[in-house]
N, C-alpha and C positions, 0 to 999 in steps of 0.2 A: 590548500594543506594542515592538520589539525594542530590548532594550539595542544604546544606537548606538555602544559601547566593540567589543562583539560583531559585529555588522554590520559598523561597520567591518573587523577585522579579516580577517570573512569574506570578506569582496570584495577582499580583497589574494589569494588565490586557494588550490588546495586545498593544494597543499604546506605553505604560511605556517601557514593553520590546524591542520594538521594536526598539526606542529610544536607549535605552542601549545596544541592540544590536547594532548598528550605532558606537555608543560611544565605544566598544571594540571589533572591527572585527575579535580581536586574539586569543580570547578569545572561548573555545570549553565545551559553558553550560554543564552541566549532570542533569538531570531530571528522572536520571534512577529511575522506580521503584514508579515511580509518581502516584499519581490519579488523574488522570485530567477529568472524566467521566464527557459527560454533558456540559462541560466549553465550550463556544461563546469564540472560535480561530480562524475568519475567517483574513487571512492574518497574521496571526502568521512569525516570521520568526525563522525556528525551523532549519537553512541551519547548517551542522555540528556537532551535541546534541548530545550524546545518551540521548537515549530514550528504552533502554533497558525493556523490561519489564515494562514498562509504559503504563497507563488505560488509553485509552482514550476513550471507549466504548461510542457509539454515541455523541460526541462532534463533533464541526463547525469546521473543519479545511478546510473548502473551501480557496482558493486560497493562502492556506499557503506552507511559503518555508521548506520543510525538506530535501532537496538536500544534500547528502553524508551523513545524518541522520544515525543513529544506531540506528534502531528499532528491531533491531532480539527479537523474544518472546516478544515482546508488544502488546495488545491486544486495537482494531482499530473496533470491530462489532460497526454495527450500526452508523460507523463514517461517517462525512459528509466529502469527500477530491476531492469533484469537482472543476476542473482546479490547485489543487496542484501541488506543484511544488516536483516528487522525482526523481530525476534525482540520478543516481549512490548510492543511498539509501541501508542501508540496509534493506533487508522486509526477514530474512529468522525465517522462521513457526515464522509470525506476522501473527494472527486472525487478519484476515479483512471480516467476515462472517454478510453480508447483507451489507459491507460497500459501501459509494456511489463512485465512482475512473471514473467517466465523467468524460472524456477532462482532464483527470489528465497524465502530462509527465512522465513516469515509466522508460525514455530512459537509458539503464547502472545499471536499478535498479537490488540486487538481490533479487531474489522473490522465490527462494531454497525452497523447502517444506511451501511456504506458503497455506493459507487456505483462500482460498475469494469463498469459497460456496453463489451461493446464492449474491454477489456484481455484481455491476453496475460497468460498463468498456468497457461502450458507449464509442468510438473515442481516448479512450487512446492512446496514443504514446507508443509502447510498443519496442522499436530502440532498439535493441544491450541488451535487458536486458534477465535474466537468470529465465528458469521457470524450473527449474529439478525438480520435485517430485510436483509442486506445483498445488492444488487441486480447481479445478474450477467447482465442480457439481452444475450446476444450474446456475453459471456464465451468464452477460447477455454480449459476446464480438460482437455483432453487430455493424460494421464499426468502430472494434477496428485497430487502425494506425502502419504499422509499423511492424504485427505478421506475423512470417514466418513460413511456415510446421518445419523449422529443431526445430524453440524454440517449437512449437505445439508438433511434435512429442517426447517432452523429458518430459511432464507433467505426470502428477497422472493419470485423468483423466477430461474429460470433460462432463461424464454423465449430460444429462439432461441442459448443457452450450447453449445459445442460439449465434451460428454462421453464420456470411454472407454464402451462399447456397456457391459460387464456393469454398471456404476455405474447409465447411462442407462435397463437394464432394471425396475430395484429404483425407482427414480422414475416410471417409465408405472406401473407397478403401485402403489405405495406412494402416490405423492404427483406424479399427477398434474396436479393444480393448479397445480406451482410450471411449467411448460410451459405457461402459458395465457397472452397477451398483458392484461400487466398494463391495468386500465384508465386510471390516473391515469400521467403523466407523470413523469419526474424533473424 
C-alpha cells in the first residue's frame, strides 16, 4: 500500500515531486499499488521507488528515471517509457503489453517472467538484463542494443516478434521453439 504522504506529493505534479526528491535523496518513496494510469509523468524521478503493483496503464513516463525501482507486478500496458532509465529495475512479472520502450535503458534490469507482448523495444539497451521466461510475443526488438544470444535463449517466446535478421538467423537455427505460438495465453 502506498505511503499516503508520498502519493499526495506525487499527485501534485512532476515538477513539485522532482524538487521534493532532490531535497530528500535518501527517501525511498513508496507508491506501491497506486492508481496512476494515464498520468503525465514525463521526466519523473522515481529512482529506487517501491512501485510494486502500481497501475501506470497508458501513463506517459517518457524520460522518467526508474532506475533501481521495484516495479514487480506493476501494470504498464500501453505506457510510454521512451528514453526511460530502468537500470537495475525490478520488472519481474510486470505487464508491459503494448508499452513503448524505444531507447529505454534496461541495463541490468530484471525482466524475468515479464510480459512484453506487442511492446516497442527498438534501440532499447539490454546490457546485462535478465530475460528468463520473459514473453516477447509480437514485440519489436529491431536494433535492440546489447541483446545477446544467451539472453534470448532464456526467454519464454519470441512468437511474431520483430528481430534483426542476423539475430533471427541464430534463433531459427538454434532456438526455433521460441518462434512457435505458445499453447497457453498470457
